[in-house]
C-alpha positions as CSV (number, residue, x, y, z in Angstrom):
1,M,19.0,-6.9,23.2
2,T,16.4,-4.3,24.2
3,M,17.4,-2.0,21.4
4,I,17.1,-4.8,18.8
5,Y,13.6,-5.7,20.1
6,K,12.5,-2.0,20.0
7,R,13.9,-1.7,16.5
8,K,12.0,-4.7,15.3
9,L,8.8,-3.6,16.9
10,H,9.3,-0.1,15.3
11,N,9.8,-1.8,11.9
12,Y,6.5,-3.6,12.3
13,L,4.6,-0.4,12.9
14,I,5.5,1.4,9.7
15,N,2.2,3.2,9.2
16,M,1.4,3.7,12.8
17,D,-1.8,5.7,12.4
18,L,-3.5,3.2,10.1
19,Q,-2.1,0.1,11.9
20,L,-3.2,1.3,15.3
21,R,-6.6,2.1,14.1
22,L,-7.0,-1.4,12.6
23,I,-5.6,-3.0,15.7
24,R,-7.9,-0.9,18.0
25,N,-11.0,-1.7,15.9
26,N,-10.2,-5.4,15.6
27,L,-9.4,-5.6,19.3
28,F,-12.7,-3.9,20.2
29,Y,-14.6,-6.4,18.0
30,L,-12.8,-9.3,19.6
31,L,-13.5,-8.0,23.1
32,I,-17.2,-7.8,22.2
33,C,-17.1,-11.4,21.0
34,V,-15.3,-12.6,24.1
35,I,-17.8,-10.7,26.4
36,V,-20.8,-12.2,24.6
37,T,-19.3,-15.7,24.6
38,V,-18.3,-15.6,28.3
39,S,-21.7,-14.1,29.2
40,I,-23.5,-16.9,27.4
41,L,-21.2,-19.5,29.0
42,L,-21.5,-18.1,32.6
43,Y,-25.1,-17.0,32.6
44,P,-26.6,-20.4,33.7
45,L,-24.1,-20.5,36.6
46,I,-24.9,-16.9,37.7
47,H,-28.6,-17.7,37.5
48,E,-28.1,-20.8,39.7
49,M,-26.0,-18.9,42.2
50,V,-28.7,-16.2,42.5
51,F,-32.0,-18.0,42.1
52,L,-31.5,-21.6,43.4
53,P,-33.5,-22.1,46.6
54,D,-31.0,-24.4,48.3
55,L,-27.6,-23.2,49.5
56,E,-25.9,-26.5,48.4
57,G,-26.9,-25.8,44.8
58,Q,-25.8,-22.2,45.0
59,Y,-22.5,-23.4,46.5
60,R,-21.9,-25.9,43.7
61,A,-22.7,-23.3,41.1
62,A,-20.3,-20.8,42.8
63,Q,-17.5,-23.4,42.8
64,T,-18.0,-24.2,39.1
65,F,-18.2,-20.4,38.4
66,L,-14.8,-19.8,40.2
67,L,-13.2,-22.8,38.4
68,L,-14.3,-21.5,35.0
69,I,-13.1,-18.0,35.8
70,K,-9.8,-19.4,36.9
71,W,-9.3,-21.0,33.5
72,L,-11.1,-18.5,31.3
73,V,-9.1,-15.4,32.4
74,P,-5.6,-16.8,31.4
75,A,-7.2,-18.3,28.2
76,I,-8.7,-14.9,27.3
77,V,-5.4,-13.1,28.0
78,I,-3.5,-15.6,25.8
79,V,-6.1,-15.2,23.0
80,L,-5.8,-11.4,23.2
81,V,-2.0,-11.5,23.0
82,L,-2.0,-13.9,20.1
83,F,-4.6,-11.9,18.3
84,M,-2.6,-8.6,18.9
85,G,0.5,-10.3,17.5
86,H,-1.3,-11.7,14.5
87,T,-3.0,-8.3,13.8
88,I,0.3,-6.4,14.0
89,I,1.9,-8.9,11.5
90,T,-1.1,-8.8,9.2
91,T,-1.4,-5.0,9.2
92,H,2.4,-4.8,8.6
93,R,2.0,-7.0,5.5
94,I,-0.7,-4.7,4.2
95,C,0.8,-1.3,5.2
96,G,4.3,-2.2,4.0
97,P,3.2,-2.3,0.4
98,L,1.0,0.8,0.9
99,V,4.0,2.8,2.1
100,N,5.9,1.5,-0.9
101,F,3.0,2.6,-3.2
102,T,3.0,6.1,-1.6
103,H,6.8,6.5,-2.4
104,T,6.2,5.3,-5.9
105,F,3.3,7.7,-6.4
106,D,5.4,10.6,-5.0
107,S,8.1,9.8,-7.6
108,L,5.4,9.6,-10.4
109,A,4.1,13.0,-9.3
110,H,7.6,14.4,-9.9
111,G,7.9,12.7,-13.3
112,D,10.2,9.9,-12.2
113,L,9.0,6.7,-14.0
114,T,12.0,4.7,-13.1
115,R,10.8,3.8,-9.6
116,K,8.9,0.5,-9.4
117,V,6.9,-1.0,-6.5
118,Y,8.8,-3.9,-4.9
119,I,7.3,-5.8,-2.1
120,R,8.7,-8.5,0.2
121,K,8.0,-12.1,0.3
122,G,4.9,-12.7,2.4
123,D,3.5,-9.2,1.8
124,Y,-0.1,-8.8,0.6
125,L,-1.3,-6.7,-2.4
126,K,0.9,-8.5,-4.9
127,S,-1.6,-8.3,-7.8
128,E,-2.0,-4.5,-7.1
129,C,1.8,-4.1,-7.1
130,A,2.0,-5.9,-10.5
131,R,-0.8,-3.7,-11.9
132,I,1.0,-0.5,-10.8
133,N,4.3,-1.7,-12.3
134,L,2.4,-2.5,-15.5
135,M,0.9,1.0,-15.6
136,I,4.4,2.6,-15.0
137,D,5.8,0.4,-17.9
138,G,2.9,1.5,-20.1
139,I,3.4,5.2,-19.4
140,S,7.2,4.9,-19.8
141,G,6.6,3.2,-23.2
142,I,4.3,6.0,-24.3
143,I,6.7,8.7,-23.3
144,N,9.7,6.9,-24.9
145,R,7.6,6.7,-28.1
146,L,6.8,10.4,-27.8
147,F,10.5,11.2,-27.5
148,A,11.3,9.1,-30.5
149,D,8.4,10.5,-32.6
150,H,9.3,14.0,-31.7
151,N,13.0,13.6,-32.7
152,Q,12.0,11.8,-35.9
153,L,9.6,14.6,-36.8
154,L,12.3,17.3,-36.3
155,A,14.8,15.2,-38.3
156,T,12.3,14.7,-41.1
157,L,11.6,18.4,-41.4
158,Q,15.3,19.2,-41.4
159,S,15.9,16.7,-44.0
160,L,13.0,18.0,-46.1
161,N,14.4,21.5,-45.9
162,E,17.9,20.4,-46.9
163,Q,16.6,18.5,-50.0
164,T,14.6,21.5,-51.3
165,K,16.3,23.2,-54.3
166,D,14.0,26.1,-54.8
167,M,15.3,29.1,-52.7
168,E,11.8,30.7,-52.3
169,I,10.3,27.5,-51.0
170,K,13.5,26.9,-48.9
171,E,13.1,30.3,-47.2
172,K,9.5,29.6,-46.5
173,L,10.4,26.1,-45.1
174,D,13.2,27.7,-43.1
175,S,10.7,30.2,-41.5
176,S,8.2,27.4,-40.8
177,L,10.9,25.1,-39.5
178,R,12.1,27.8,-37.0
179,I,8.5,28.1,-35.6
180,I,8.2,24.3,-35.5
181,R,11.7,24.0,-33.8
182,Q,10.6,26.6,-31.2
183,E,7.4,24.7,-30.5
184,G,9.5,21.5,-30.5
185,E,11.7,22.9,-27.8
186,Y,8.7,23.5,-25.6
187,V,7.6,19.9,-26.2
188,S,11.2,18.7,-25.5
189,E,11.3,20.7,-22.3
190,T,8.0,19.2,-21.2
191,L,9.1,15.6,-22.1
192,S,12.5,16.1,-20.4
193,R,10.7,16.5,-17.1
194,F,9.9,12.8,-17.2
195,K,12.6,10.4,-16.1
196,V,12.0,7.1,-17.8
197,G,13.8,3.8,-18.1
198,V,15.0,2.4,-21.4
199,E,12.2,0.8,-23.2
200,K,12.7,-3.0,-23.6
201,T,12.4,-4.4,-27.0
């Protein structure tokens, strides 16, 4: 049971550096808010305990102060625990997609345009995910068209050369076609570095 709990907690801290920074900053801000609120709430009682001239009034203020502290401390602890849990879940729903984005960007850097960003139900950054996937589809479409246009160009040049009857022109075309083929091979080599999905029609 302990192993399962640890594994789940580990899964929630998927980008530990960013998540812990966000949690620390949010917790610091919450502590400041709690301290300010408690100070404002308890100041009149502390003032009465210190500055009231009669001991009876000071005693009543001290009793009220202790009663408030008795209830405030557990309430503050519960609020901090709930806030921590909420912050971990919230940062997980942000950092999960960010980790997914990073893996997709790494694939893009290596020319693999088949990897899309998929996020889970409840995750944030859904519109950003859709935009990234739209961008990948757009780039894939452009590269697919480049492949098709490149192959069509080479086929057209070959067909033109085959249809030419004049031997002198044919030899010139052959020479030009060899140069174009050589350049085309460089283009093909560059285009072949990209791994793209089949373009949907």
